[in-house]
C-alpha positions in Angstrom: 21.3 -19.5 19.4 21.9 -17.5 22.5 20.2 -18.4 25.8 16.6 -17.3 26.0 15.7 -15.1 29.0 12.0 -15.3 29.7 10.3 -11.9 30.4 8.5 -11.7 33.8 7.1 -8.2 33.3 5.6 -6.4 30.4 8.0 -5.5 27.5 7.7 -1.9 26.3 6.4 -1.2 22.8 9.1 -0.8 20.2 7.1 1.9 18.3 3.9 3.8 18.6 3.6 4.8 14.9 2.7 2.4 12.0 5.6 0.9 10.2 3.4 -0.2 7.4 0.4 2.0 6.6 -2.3 1.7 3.9 -4.2 4.8 2.7 -7.0 4.4 0.2 -9.6 6.8 -1.1 -11.7 7.8 -4.0 -9.9 9.7 -6.9 -8.8 13.3 -6.5 -9.1 13.5 -2.7 -5.5 14.7 -2.4 -3.4 11.6 -1.3 -0.4 12.5 -3.4 -0.4 16.2 -2.3 -0.5 15.1 1.3 2.4 12.7 0.8 4.4 15.5 -0.8 4.3 17.3 2.5 5.7 14.4 4.5 9.3 15.1 5.3 11.9 12.6 3.9 9.3 10.7 2.0 10.1 9.3 -1.4 7.0 8.9 -3.6 7.3 5.9 -5.9 5.0 7.2 -8.6 3.5 4.4 -10.6 0.5 6.3 -12.2 2.0 9.7 -13.1 -0.1 11.0 -10.2 2.8 13.2 -8.8 3.3 15.2 -12.0 1.4 18.2 -10.6 3.0 18.4 -7.2 6.5 19.4 -5.9 7.7 16.3 -4.1 10.6 13.9 -3.5 9.5 11.5 -6.2 10.6 8.9 -8.8 8.6 7.2 -11.5 8.6 3.5 -12.1 6.9 1.7 -15.0 8.2 -1.8 -14.5 9.5 -4.2 -11.9 13.0 -3.6 -13.4 12.6 0.1 -12.6 11.7 -0.8 -9.0 14.7 -3.0 -8.7 17.0 -0.3 -10.1 15.5 2.3 -7.6 16.0 -0.1 -4.7 19.6 -0.6 -5.7 20.2 3.1 -5.9 18.6 3.6 -2.4 20.9 0.9 -0.9 24.0 2.5 -2.5 23.0 5.9 -1.1 22.8 4.4 2.4 19.0 4.3 2.7 18.4 8.1 3.0 14.6 8.2 3.3 12.4 7.8 6.4 9.3 7.0 4.4 8.5 5.3 1.1 5.1 5.9 -0.4 3.9 3.5 -3.2 1.4 5.4 -5.3 -0.5 3.2 -6.1 -0.6 -0.5 -5.1 -3.5 -0.9 -7.6 -1.0 0.0 -10.3 1.7 -2.2 -8.7 -0.6 -5.2 -8.9 -0.9 -4.7 -12.7 2.9 -4.2 -12.9 3.4 -7.6 -11.1 1.6 -9.7 -13.7 4.6 -10.1 -16.1 6.8 -10.8 -13.0 4.3 -13.5 -11.9 4.5 -15.0 -15.4 8.3 -15.0 -15.2 8.2 -16.7 -11.8 5.8 -19.4 -13.1 7.8 -19.9 -16.2 10.9 -20.6 -14.1 9.1 -23.2 -12.0 8.9 -26.9 -12.8 5.2 -26.5 -13.6 5.7 -23.6 -16.0 8.4 -24.9 -18.3 6.0 -24.7 -21.3 4.4 -21.4 -20.3 5.9 -19.4 -23.1 5.1 -20.4 -26.7 7.0 -18.4 -29.4 7.8 -15.9 -26.7 4.2 -15.4 -25.7 2.3 -16.5 -22.6 0.3 -19.7 -23.2 -3.0 -18.2 -22.0 -2.3 -14.6 -23.0 -2.1 -13.8 -19.3 -1.3 -15.8 -16.2 -4.7 -14.6 -14.8 -6.4 -16.5 -17.6 -5.1 -19.9 -16.4 -7.9 -22.5 -15.7 -9.4 -22.7 -12.2 -7.6 -19.5 -11.1 -4.3 -21.3 -11.0 -2.4 -18.1 -11.9 -3.6 -16.0 -9.0 -1.3 -17.6 -6.4 1.7 -16.6 -8.6 0.4 -13.0 -8.8 0.2 -13.0 -5.0 3.7 -14.3 -4.7 5.1 -11.7 -7.1 3.3 -8.8 -5.4 4.3 -9.9 -2.0 8.0 -10.3 -3.1 8.0 -6.7 -4.5 6.3 -5.1 -1.5 8.6 -6.9 0.9 11.5 -5.6 -1.1 10.2 -2.1 -1.0 9.8 -2.4 2.8 13.6 -2.8 3.1 14.1 0.7 1.6 13.0 2.8 4.7 11.8 2.3 8.3 8.2 3.1 7.3 6.2 2.4 4.1 2.9 3.8 3.0 0.9 1.9 0.5 -1.6 4.1 -1.4 -4.6 2.5 -3.0 -7.8 3.2 -4.9 -11.2 2.5 -3.5 -13.4 -0.2 -4.9 -17.2 -0.3 -4.5 -18.5 -3.7 -3.5 -22.0 -4.9 -3.1 -22.7 -6.8 0.1 -25.8 -8.5 1.5 -26.9 -7.5 4.9 -30.0 -9.0 6.4 -31.4 -9.8 3.0 -30.8 -6.5 1.4 -27.9 -5.3 -0.7 -25.7 -2.2 0.2 -22.6 -0.6 -1.1 -19.3 -0.8 0.8 -15.9 0.8 0.2 -12.9 -1.5 0.1 -9.3 -1.5 -1.0 -8.9 -2.1 -4.8 -6.8 -5.3 -4.9 -7.7 -8.7 -6.2 -9.2 -11.4 -4.0 -6.9 -12.9 -1.4 -4.2 -10.4 -2.2 -6.2 -7.7 -0.5 -6.6 -9.8 2.7 -2.9 -10.7 2.7 -1.7 -7.1 2.2 -4.1 -5.8 4.8 -3.0 -8.4 7.4 0.6 -7.4 6.9 -0.1 -3.7 7.6 -0.2 -2.0 11.0 -3.0 0.5 10.0 -5.5 0.9 7.1 -7.1 4.3 6.7 -9.8 5.6 4.4 -9.2 9.2 3.3 -12.1 11.5 2.7 -13.1 15.2 2.7 -15.3 16.8 5.2 -15.8 20.5 4.6 -12.3 22.1 4.4 -10.6 19.1 6.1 -9.1 15.8 4.9 -10.0 13.1 7.3 -8.1 9.7 7.6 -10.5 7.3 9.2 -9.4 4.1 11.0 -13.0 3.4 12.1 -14.1 -0.1 11.3 -17.6 -0.4 10.0 -19.8 -2.5 7.6 -19.4 0.2 5.0 -15.6 0.8 5.1 -12.8 -1.8 5.8 -10.4 0.1 8.1 -8.5 -0.5 11.3 -5.3 0.1 13.2 -3.0 -1.6 15.7 -1.4 1.6 17.1 -3.4 2.8 20.1 -3.6 6.5 19.0 -5.1 5.5 15.7 -7.4 2.7 16.7 -11.1 3.4 15.8 -10.2 7.1 15.3 -10.8 9.8 12.7 -7.6 11.8 12.3 -7.6 15.3 10.7 -4.8 14.9 8.3 -5.1 18.4 6.7 -7.3 21.5 6.8 -7.5 24.9 5.2 -6.8 27.8 7.6 -8.9 31.0 7.6 -6.3 32.7 5.3 -6.7 29.7 2.9 -3.3 28.0 3.8 -3.1 24.3 3.9 -2.1 22.9 7.3 -0.7 19.3 7.2 -0.9 17.2 10.3 1.3 14.1 9.7 2.4 14.4 13.3 -1.0 13.1 14.2 -0.2 9.8 12.5 3.5 9.4 13.0 4.0 10.4 16.7 7.5 9.0 17.3 
């Protein structure tokens, strides 16, 4: 290890834009369409959601597909600036067989497969929730692998309505649709989490934290802000403003 030189003044920020961004919304708000207008962005389409848009896109139906795509990207010299995973909700489902494989290869899981079939039907059916840590491990491994493909990664998710108790009364909140601790882990490893919604002729990406919506951002220009990501002009043309998110 080289000699450590202690800093005596502030060290400049390495980047102003999020390296790892989560965008989640209700269905049909236009996430995929917006991503199709982001230059040099490969959409990893896991739900056939990009079928109706012109985009740089590839479909994946399994973890083996993802591994093959990653290999091709490496061999091509990592040509993309952005990778968009559409959606991480589908990716979580895709990771269940991978989690079972990881468990089966461990010392604890040597008897997992019986006649080629999982012992409990699914690793998520294991007693006392013992399978969920393996799903988290599988999901994290895949996301970390995808993050090596490009300088910036966008994880696209669905919204989940959750019922919370506040001062003795229940109210509905909007949250990222991932299972349990997996949501917290994925969120903590992201630089910004934005909720996309429509207001009139505009698509707004909100990073405002509230009781109703779980959002937030580390980059200063996004922190506690509502960013106009797209809007229709007076002559009905769509204006995309990704430069408001990725400023460097």
